[in-house]
C-alpha positions in Angstrom: 6.5 -36.0 14.2 7.6 -33.1 12.0 7.3 -33.6 8.2 9.9 -31.6 6.2 9.4 -30.1 2.7 11.7 -32.2 0.4 12.5 -29.3 -2.0 13.6 -27.2 0.9 15.8 -30.0 2.1 17.3 -30.6 -1.3 18.3 -26.9 -1.6 20.7 -27.3 1.3 23.0 -29.9 -0.4 25.3 -30.2 -3.4 25.2 -34.0 -3.8 22.2 -36.4 -3.3 22.4 -40.1 -2.7 19.0 -41.8 -3.5 18.0 -45.3 -2.6 16.1 -46.9 -5.5 13.1 -49.0 -4.6 10.7 -47.2 -2.3 12.3 -43.9 -3.1 12.6 -43.4 -6.8 10.3 -46.3 -7.9 8.1 -49.0 -6.5 5.9 -51.9 -7.7 3.8 -49.5 -9.8 6.7 -47.8 -11.5 8.1 -44.3 -10.7 7.1 -42.8 -7.4 4.6 -40.0 -8.4 6.4 -36.7 -8.9 9.9 -38.1 -9.1 10.3 -36.8 -12.7 10.0 -33.2 -11.3 12.6 -33.9 -8.7 15.1 -35.2 -11.3 14.3 -32.2 -13.6 15.0 -29.9 -10.7 18.3 -31.5 -9.9 19.3 -31.1 -13.5 18.2 -27.4 -13.7 20.1 -26.5 -10.5 23.2 -28.5 -11.4 23.1 -30.7 -8.3 25.0 -34.0 -8.6 23.1 -37.2 -7.7 23.6 -40.9 -7.5 21.4 -44.0 -7.0 23.0 -45.9 -4.2 21.3 -49.3 -4.2 21.5 -52.7 -2.6 20.0 -54.1 -5.9 22.5 -56.7 -7.1 20.1 -58.3 -9.6 21.6 -56.5 -12.6 24.6 -54.4 -13.6 24.5 -50.6 -13.8 23.7 -50.6 -17.5 20.7 -52.8 -17.0 19.5 -50.9 -14.0 19.8 -47.6 -15.9 17.8 -49.2 -18.7 15.0 -50.0 -16.3 14.6 -46.3 -15.6 14.8 -45.4 -19.3 11.9 -47.8 -19.9 10.0 -45.7 -17.4 10.7 -42.6 -19.3 13.7 -41.3 -17.3 16.9 -40.8 -19.3 18.8 -38.7 -16.7 19.7 -41.8 -14.6 22.7 -43.1 -16.7 24.9 -46.1 -15.7 27.5 -43.8 -14.2 24.9 -42.5 -11.8 24.2 -45.9 -10.4 26.3 -47.4 -7.5 25.2 -50.9 -6.5 26.3 -53.4 -4.0 26.9 -55.7 -6.9 29.8 -53.5 -8.0 31.5 -54.1 -4.6 30.9 -57.8 -4.9 32.5 -57.9 -8.4 35.5 -56.0 -7.1 35.9 -58.4 -4.2 35.7 -61.4 -6.5 38.2 -60.0 -9.0 40.7 -59.2 -6.2 40.3 -62.1 -3.8 39.0 -65.1 -5.8 40.2 -64.3 -9.3 39.6 -67.7 -11.0 37.5 -70.8 -10.9 33.7 -71.0 -10.4 31.5 -68.8 -8.4 28.2 -70.5 -7.5 25.3 -68.0 -7.2 21.9 -67.8 -5.7 19.9 -65.5 -8.0 19.1 -65.0 -11.6 21.3 -65.4 -14.7 21.1 -61.7 -15.4 22.5 -60.9 -11.9 25.3 -63.4 -12.3 26.5 -62.1 -15.7 27.7 -58.9 -14.0 30.1 -60.7 -11.7 31.8 -62.8 -14.4 35.3 -62.1 -15.5 37.7 -63.7 -18.0 39.0 -66.1 -15.4 36.0 -66.3 -13.1 32.9 -68.2 -14.3 29.5 -68.3 -12.6 27.2 -71.3 -12.1 23.7 -71.3 -10.7 23.3 -73.2 -7.4 20.7 -75.3 -9.2 23.4 -76.5 -11.6 26.0 -77.4 -9.0 26.7 -81.1 -8.6 27.4 -81.7 -4.9 29.6 -84.6 -5.8 31.9 -82.3 -7.9 32.5 -79.1 -6.1 36.3 -78.7 -5.9 36.2 -76.1 -8.7 33.7 -73.9 -6.7 35.8 -71.2 -5.1 33.1 -68.8 -3.8 29.4 -68.4 -3.3 27.4 -65.2 -3.8 23.9 -64.3 -2.9 22.6 -62.0 -5.6 18.8 -62.1 -5.9 15.7 -63.7 -4.4 14.5 -65.1 -7.8 15.9 -67.6 -10.3 16.1 -70.7 -8.1 13.9 -73.1 -6.2 13.7 -71.9 -2.6 13.4 -75.4 -1.1 15.8 -77.6 -3.2 18.4 -74.9 -4.0 18.6 -73.4 -0.5 19.2 -76.9 0.8 21.9 -77.4 -1.8 23.5 -74.1 -0.8 23.6 -75.3 2.8 25.3 -78.6 1.8 27.8 -76.9 -0.6 29.0 -74.8 2.3 29.4 -77.9 4.5 31.6 -79.4 1.8 33.6 -76.3 0.8 35.2 -73.7 3.1 34.9 -70.9 0.6 34.1 -67.1 0.8 30.4 -66.3 0.8 29.4 -62.9 -0.4 26.0 -61.3 0.3 25.7 -58.7 -2.4 22.2 -57.6 -1.4 21.8 -57.3 2.4 18.1 -56.2 2.3 15.9 -58.6 4.2 12.6 -57.3 2.8 11.2 -55.1 0.1 7.7 -53.6 -0.4 5.7 -55.8 -2.8 2.7 -53.6 -2.5 1.4 -50.8 -0.4 0.6 -53.1 2.5 2.7 -56.2 1.8 6.4 -57.0 2.2 8.3 -59.8 0.5 11.4 -61.6 1.7 14.6 -60.4 0.1 17.8 -62.3 -0.5 19.5 -60.8 2.6 17.1 -62.7 4.8 17.8 -65.9 3.0 21.5 -65.4 3.5 21.1 -64.7 7.2 19.1 -67.9 7.6 21.8 -70.0 5.9 24.5 -68.2 7.9 22.8 -68.9 11.2 22.2 -72.5 10.3 25.8 -73.4 9.5 27.4 -71.0 12.0 29.5 -69.1 9.5 30.1 -65.4 9.0 29.4 -64.2 5.5 30.9 -61.1 3.7 28.3 -58.4 3.3 28.2 -55.5 0.8 25.6 -52.9 0.7 23.9 -50.4 3.0 24.4 -50.0 6.0 28.0 -51.3 5.6 30.4 -48.3 5.6 32.2 -49.7 2.6 29.2 -49.1 0.4 29.2 -45.4 1.4 33.0 -45.1 0.9 32.6 -46.6 -2.5 29.8 -44.2 -3.4 31.7 -41.2 -2.0 34.7 -42.1 -4.1 32.5 -42.2 -7.2 31.3 -38.6 -6.8 32.2 -36.5 -9.9 34.1 -33.9 -7.8 35.7 -36.4 -5.3 37.6 -35.7 -3.1 36.6 -32.0 -3.1 33.1 -32.6 -1.7 32.6 -32.2 2.0 30.3 -34.9 3.6 28.3 -32.1 5.1 27.2 -31.3 1.5 25.9 -34.8 0.8 22.3 -36.0 1.6 21.3 -39.7 1.8 17.6 -40.2 0.9 16.1 -43.6 1.8 13.0 -45.4 2.9 14.5 -47.9 5.3 15.9 -47.0 8.8 18.2 -50.0 9.2 20.0 -49.6 5.8 19.7 -46.2 4.2 19.4 -44.1 7.3 21.7 -46.1 9.7 24.4 -46.4 7.0 24.2 -42.7 6.1 24.3 -41.7 9.7 27.3 -43.9 10.5 29.2 -42.4 7.5 28.6 -38.9 8.8 25.9 -37.8 6.2 22.7 -36.0 6.8 19.8 -38.3 6.0 16.2 -38.0 4.9 13.7 -40.7 5.6 10.9 -40.8 3.0 7.5 -42.5 3.8 7.0 -43.9 0.3 8.4 -47.4 0.8 9.5 -49.7 3.6 8.6 -47.1 6.3 5.0 -45.9 6.3 3.8 -42.8 7.9 1.7 -44.5 10.6 4.8 -46.5 11.8 7.6 -44.0 11.4 7.6 -42.4 14.8 7.4 -45.7 16.6 10.1 -47.2 14.6 12.5 -44.3 15.1 11.9 -44.3 18.8 12.3 -48.1 19.1 15.4 -48.4 17.0 17.2 -45.1 18.0 18.0 -44.6 14.3 17.2 -40.9 13.8 17.1 -39.3 10.4 18.0 -35.6 10.0 14.7 -35.1 8.1 11.4 -36.9 7.5 9.6 -36.3 4.2 6.4 -37.7 2.6 8.4 -38.7 -0.5 11.3 -37.7 -2.6 9.0 -35.8 -5.0 9.4 -32.1 -4.7 5.6 -31.7 -5.2 4.8 -34.6 -2.9 5.0 -32.8 0.5 
């Protein structure tokens, strides 16, 4: 398996899409050396965006999380999250009433509008659900996994409403050797149990990449051949980037570890353009 030098890869592209967790940061904070990468992008005038399935907070709060880590170059306009697509869908298709949510209060605040109010699934009264016009899966925290997932199941038996999965990730790295279940896996479990098809936003869905592409500063004057998608997960970052026609770089700093990468690539058939140790320009 050939390992590519990340700085050499960066130099080939005008615009960089970065995944967030496992690429720019992890459970310990910033990935070592990422500050140098961001400085290099600034020095060379390359445009970049954080394209993330994190729907736990809005762009302002996500940018603040980087600022607290000492990074001020990742501003809200640089963040493109699956939660932004979920909000657009709700504004255009649901418009008013109550949206029940599985997640935290912070994640729900972002999808509220003047005519659309949110309610935690834990606060839903199953005997009074006619006002609930949609359900959205936002985060894997903020609710009781046993009681509230059972309530979610029964709400959907009572109400034939749109169900939006704003974060399709099934796992995330909780430590170097341990994965945790993400909200996408919970949504898939409920979906299979009731035999419904939910509406999904986020990588690898093409709509996520269309949305990101349209938010590029110089859109529509940027050719896809000049955009690189950098991610740590084959089934979301790399598959989604490949399907949208972008070159992709798999980094071995998150969900995909070095000892597993070659086997996973061969077994899935999801082939990145490059494989790099990390997204740090001094990390190869």
